[in-house]
C-alpha positions as CSV (number, residue, x, y, z in Angstrom):
1,M,164.4,69.1,182.3
2,Q,163.0,70.0,179.3
3,S,160.7,73.1,179.4
4,P,157.1,72.9,178.2
5,L,156.1,74.4,175.0
6,R,154.5,77.9,174.9
7,P,150.8,78.0,174.0
8,Q,151.5,80.4,171.1
9,S,154.1,78.1,169.4
10,A,151.6,75.2,169.8
11,K,148.9,77.0,168.2
12,K,151.0,77.7,165.2
13,K,151.9,74.1,165.0
14,R,148.0,73.1,164.8
15,D,147.4,75.8,162.2
16,K,150.2,74.4,160.0
17,K,148.8,70.9,160.3
18,K,145.5,72.0,158.9
19,D,146.8,72.9,155.6
20,F,147.6,69.2,155.2
21,Q,144.7,67.6,157.0
22,K,142.1,65.9,154.8
23,P,138.6,67.0,155.7
24,K,136.3,64.3,156.8
25,L,133.1,64.1,154.6
26,K,129.9,63.2,156.0
27,V,126.9,61.7,154.5
28,G,124.1,64.2,153.5
29,K,126.2,67.2,153.9
30,T,127.7,69.3,151.2
31,R,131.3,69.7,150.9
32,T,132.9,72.9,152.3
33,K,133.8,75.3,149.6
34,A,137.3,76.6,149.2
35,S,138.1,80.1,150.2
36,N,139.0,81.1,146.6
37,F,135.7,79.5,145.1
38,T,134.0,81.4,142.3
39,D,130.3,80.8,141.7
40,T,129.9,80.2,137.9
41,S,126.1,79.2,137.9
42,F,123.6,81.1,136.1
43,K,119.8,81.1,135.6
44,S,117.7,81.5,132.6
45,K,114.1,82.5,131.8
46,S,111.7,81.5,129.1
47,I,108.5,82.7,127.8
48,V,105.9,80.1,127.0
49,V,103.1,80.9,124.8
50,N,100.2,78.5,125.1
51,Q,98.7,79.3,121.8
52,Q,100.3,80.9,118.7
53,S,99.7,81.3,115.2
54,L,102.3,79.4,112.9
55,T,100.8,81.0,109.6
56,T,103.2,82.7,107.3
57,A,100.7,85.4,106.2
58,A,100.6,88.4,108.5
59,P,97.1,89.7,109.5
60,S,96.0,92.6,107.2
61,L,95.9,96.4,108.5
62,S,92.1,96.3,108.6
63,S,92.2,93.2,110.7
64,Q,94.7,94.7,113.2
65,F,92.5,97.9,113.3
66,S,89.5,95.9,114.1
67,H,91.4,93.9,116.7
68,H,92.6,96.9,118.6
69,L,89.1,98.5,118.3
70,S,87.7,95.4,120.3
71,L,90.6,95.8,122.7
72,L,89.2,99.2,124.0
73,T,86.6,97.3,126.4
74,S,89.7,95.6,128.0
75,R,89.8,95.9,131.9
76,S,93.5,97.0,131.7
77,D,94.1,100.6,131.7
78,S,97.4,100.3,129.9
79,Q,95.7,97.9,127.2
80,R,93.2,100.5,126.4
81,R,95.7,103.2,126.2
82,D,98.0,101.3,124.0
83,S,95.0,100.4,121.7
84,L,94.1,104.0,121.3
85,S,97.7,104.9,120.8
86,Y,98.0,102.4,117.8
87,L,94.6,103.7,116.3
88,T,95.9,107.1,116.6
89,T,99.0,106.2,114.7
90,A,97.1,104.2,112.1
91,V,94.7,107.1,111.2
92,A,97.5,109.7,111.1
93,A,99.8,107.5,108.9
94,R,97.3,106.7,106.4
95,P,97.6,108.5,103.0
96,I,95.4,111.5,102.5
97,H,93.6,110.0,99.4
98,E,92.8,106.7,101.2
99,P,89.7,106.2,103.3
100,L,90.0,104.9,107.0
101,Q,90.6,101.5,107.8
102,Q,87.0,101.4,109.3
103,P,84.0,103.9,108.8
104,V,83.7,106.6,111.4
105,S,80.2,105.0,112.2
106,V,82.1,101.8,113.4
107,I,84.9,103.6,115.2
108,L,82.9,106.1,117.4
109,P,80.7,103.5,119.1
110,S,83.6,102.1,120.5
111,L,85.4,105.4,121.3
112,L,82.6,107.2,123.0
113,P,82.3,105.3,126.3
114,L,85.9,106.2,126.8
115,L,84.9,109.8,127.4
116,L,83.7,108.8,130.9
117,D,86.8,106.4,131.5
118,G,88.3,106.9,134.9
119,N,91.9,107.0,133.7
120,N,93.4,110.3,132.7
121,N,95.9,108.7,130.3
122,V,93.2,106.9,128.6
123,R,91.1,109.9,128.2
124,G,93.9,112.1,126.9
125,Q,94.8,109.4,124.2
126,L,91.3,109.4,123.1
127,L,91.1,113.0,122.5
128,K,94.4,112.7,120.4
129,L,92.6,110.0,118.4
130,L,89.5,112.3,118.0
131,R,91.5,114.9,116.8
132,S,93.2,112.6,114.1
133,L,89.6,111.8,112.7
134,P,88.6,113.6,109.5
135,P,86.3,116.5,110.5
136,Y,83.9,116.1,107.6
137,D,83.3,112.4,108.6
138,V,82.6,113.4,112.2
139,E,79.9,116.0,111.3
140,D,77.1,113.5,110.7
141,H,77.9,112.1,114.2
142,V,77.8,115.3,116.4
143,S,74.4,114.4,118.1
144,Q,75.9,111.0,119.2
145,L,78.9,112.7,120.5
146,L,77.0,115.3,122.5
147,L,75.1,112.5,124.5
148,Y,78.4,111.5,126.1
149,I,80.0,115.0,126.4
150,R,76.7,116.1,128.3
151,A,77.0,112.9,130.5
152,G,80.7,113.9,131.2
153,M,79.7,117.8,131.9
154,T,77.6,116.6,134.8
155,H,79.9,113.9,136.0
156,L,81.0,113.8,139.8
157,A,84.5,113.6,138.9
158,T,86.3,116.8,138.2
159,D,88.9,115.2,135.8
160,I,86.0,113.8,133.5
161,R,84.3,117.1,133.4
162,S,87.6,118.8,132.3
163,S,88.0,116.4,129.6
164,S,84.4,116.4,128.3
165,M,85.2,120.5,128.1
166,D,88.3,119.6,126.0
167,V,86.2,117.2,123.7
168,L,83.4,119.7,123.4
169,G,85.9,122.5,122.3
170,W,87.2,120.2,119.5
171,V,83.7,119.6,118.2
172,L,83.0,123.3,118.4
173,E,86.1,124.0,116.2
174,I,85.3,121.5,113.5
175,S,81.4,121.9,113.4
176,G,80.0,124.2,116.0
177,L,76.9,125.1,113.8
178,E,76.1,121.2,113.5
179,L,76.3,120.9,117.4
180,V,74.1,124.0,118.3
181,S,71.5,122.9,115.6
182,C,71.0,119.2,116.3
183,A,68.1,117.8,118.4
184,G,68.9,118.9,122.1
185,G,72.1,120.5,121.1
186,W,71.1,124.1,122.2
187,V,69.0,123.9,125.3
188,K,70.2,120.7,126.9
189,T,73.7,121.8,126.5
190,L,73.0,125.2,128.1
191,K,71.4,123.6,131.2
192,C,74.5,121.3,131.4
193,F,76.7,124.5,131.5
194,L,74.6,126.1,134.1
195,A,74.8,123.0,136.2
196,M,78.5,122.5,135.9
197,L,79.2,126.3,136.7
198,G,76.9,126.1,139.8
199,W,74.7,129.0,138.3
200,P,70.9,128.7,139.2
201,N,68.6,129.0,136.2
202,D,65.6,130.3,138.0
203,I,66.4,133.6,139.6
204,T,64.5,137.0,139.7
205,A,65.9,140.2,138.8
206,G,68.3,141.5,141.2
207,A,68.4,138.3,143.2
208,W,71.7,136.3,143.0
209,S,73.1,134.0,145.6
210,T,75.7,131.4,145.3
211,T,78.6,130.0,147.2
212,K,82.2,130.9,147.0
213,A,82.8,127.4,145.8
214,S,81.2,128.2,142.4
215,F,83.8,130.7,141.2
216,G,86.8,132.8,142.5
217,K,89.0,130.1,143.3
218,G,92.7,130.3,142.5
219,G,95.2,127.5,141.4
220,S,94.1,124.5,139.5
221,E,90.3,125.3,140.3
222,G,90.6,128.7,138.9
223,K,92.2,127.4,135.8
224,V,89.3,124.9,135.2
225,L,86.7,127.8,135.6
226,V,88.6,129.8,133.0
227,K,88.7,126.8,130.7
228,N,84.9,126.2,131.3
229,L,83.9,130.0,130.5
230,N,86.1,130.0,127.4
231,T,84.3,127.0,126.2
232,L,80.9,128.5,127.0
233,A,82.1,131.6,125.0
234,L,82.8,129.4,122.0
235,F,79.5,127.7,122.6
236,L,77.4,130.8,122.5
237,R,79.4,132.3,119.5
238,A,78.6,129.1,117.5
239,G,74.9,129.6,118.3
240,L,74.2,133.3,118.5
241,I,76.7,134.9,116.2
242,P,76.1,134.5,112.2
243,V,78.9,133.4,110.1
244,D,80.1,135.9,107.7
245,E,80.0,134.2,104.2
246,S,81.0,137.4,102.4
247,Q,84.5,136.6,103.0
248,D,84.3,133.0,101.7
249,P,86.7,132.7,98.8
250,A,84.5,129.8,97.3
251,L,81.7,132.3,97.0
252,V,83.8,135.2,95.6
253,S,85.2,132.8,92.9
254,R,81.7,132.3,91.5
255,F,80.7,135.8,91.0
256,P,78.3,136.9,89.7
257,L,76.3,133.6,90.7
258,W,75.5,134.2,94.4
259,H,73.9,131.7,97.0
260,V,74.6,128.8,94.5
261,Q,75.2,126.7,97.9
262,Y,71.4,127.0,98.5
263,Q,70.5,125.3,95.2
264,L,72.9,122.3,95.5
265,L,72.2,118.9,97.0
266,P,72.6,119.0,100.7
267,K,75.7,117.7,102.2
268,R,74.4,116.3,105.3
269,S,72.9,112.9,105.6
270,N,69.7,113.8,107.1
271,S,69.0,117.3,106.0
272,Y,65.3,117.2,106.9
273,A,66.0,115.8,110.5
274,H,64.9,119.0,112.0
275,L,61.3,118.4,110.7
276,N,60.9,115.2,112.7
277,L,58.7,113.7,110.2
278,F,58.8,110.2,111.7
279,G,60.3,110.4,115.0
280,A,58.6,110.9,118.5
281,S,57.4,114.1,119.4
282,R,60.0,116.6,121.1
283,D,59.7,118.8,123.9
284,E,61.0,122.3,124.2
285,E,64.6,121.0,125.3
286,G,64.9,118.2,122.7
287,E,63.9,120.5,119.8
288,V,66.0,121.4,116.7
289,Y,66.7,125.1,116.8
290,E,68.3,125.2,113.3
291,D,68.2,129.1,112.6
292,R,69.8,131.8,114.8
293,E,66.6,133.7,115.3
294,A,65.1,130.6,117.2
295,R,68.1,130.0,119.3
296,Q,68.1,133.7,120.2
297,R,64.4,133.5,121.2
298,I,64.8,130.5,123.5
299,F,68.0,131.8,124.9
300,H,66.5,135.1,125.7
301,A,63.4,133.5,127.4
302,R,65.2,130.8,129.6
303,F,68.8,131.6,130.0
304,Q,69.8,135.0,129.3
305,R,68.8,136.8,132.6
306,A,70.5,134.1,134.6
307,I,73.7,134.0,132.6
308,V,74.2,137.7,132.7
309,T,73.4,137.9,136.3
310,A,76.0,135.2,137.1
311,L,78.6,136.8,134.8
312,E,78.4,140.2,136.6
313,A,79.2,138.6,139.8
314,V,82.1,136.5,138.3
315,K,83.5,139.6,136.6
316,K,83.8,141.4,140.2
317,E,86.4,138.6,141.0
318,G,89.0,139.9,138.6
319,G,92.1,138.1,137.3
320,E,92.0,135.4,134.8
321,V,88.4,134.6,135.8
322,G,87.0,138.0,135.6
323,R,88.6,138.4,131.9
324,A,87.0,135.1,130.9
325,A,83.7,136.2,132.2
326,A,84.1,139.6,130.3
327,G,84.8,137.7,127.1
328,V,81.6,135.6,127.5
329,R,79.7,138.8,128.2
330,K,81.3,140.4,125.0
331,V,79.9,137.4,122.9
332,L,76.5,137.7,124.5
333,V,76.3,141.4,123.5
334,E,77.3,140.7,120.0
335,G,75.2,137.6,119.6
336,M,71.9,139.2,121.2
337,Y,72.4,142.6,119.4
338,G,70.0,142.0,116.5
339,F,67.5,140.2,118.5
340,E,67.3,143.1,121.2
341,Q,66.5,145.7,118.5
342,E,63.7,143.5,117.1
343,D,62.5,143.1,120.5
344,D,62.3,146.7,121.2
345,V,60.5,147.4,118.0
């Protein structure tokens, strides 16, 4: 009698038969892939442009410049930033003897609303573009710049207030005297400084009360306060300290002819704007204080007591904030020195 096969040997035979069995194909089902199958399929992507220019002539630099100026009103933050970057490169790369692709009077109306832009990168790129503009072309538009700077100084967002201080510092560097002598440039800007610093303007002698939030904080808030105080010092220096023209090499070279610049044609586009011959009547805040004595007089009457009292309180905090307050106090003493002597007489 033959003994039955073991289960293990039967399984081996079935496995061997599988190698020679032809698989049954069923309708609607894919064929099973071999164990050594390699996928060689690939996918490709294409970019489809609905409308494109097929002209052989490239657009001019002026048209590209105007195109990027129009893109500054785009809703995309990256588009506004990239357009500002292109404009900065175009202005900086032009030859010195060639004018701008567009006049400053055309460029600035598109740039100024971006001072209040909510994106930090856009405002940072805007400052780079402003610094690349020729300073002598910007001087005639300082009053237009100052409107947006004051709006930024009193903005609710801290970053926008800080960016407006950077722009104000740049304007003070290139044309500080034009800034403090334009309509509303002295009194209105001082009021914005007091509002931004949290210093009350109407205080009596010996009375000072403010919250700790207005000064004395360390870290990033302390650095912002230091920057604001340094910008205030630059502003007061431009308005109260006279410019020493005795060391001007242009004047020395004209010896023995002195003060020839007063006999020449004015360099400003509207040299009699301070007379306000055809404009609406101005109040004390919007008045033009063209000379140093007029600025000293209105500063002494409306702001000196409040600012000096606040600076004395800030100096007690010490550190960088105290040193910045001492710097502002030094500018005040130097700027009001002549006025105090006249007042005592």
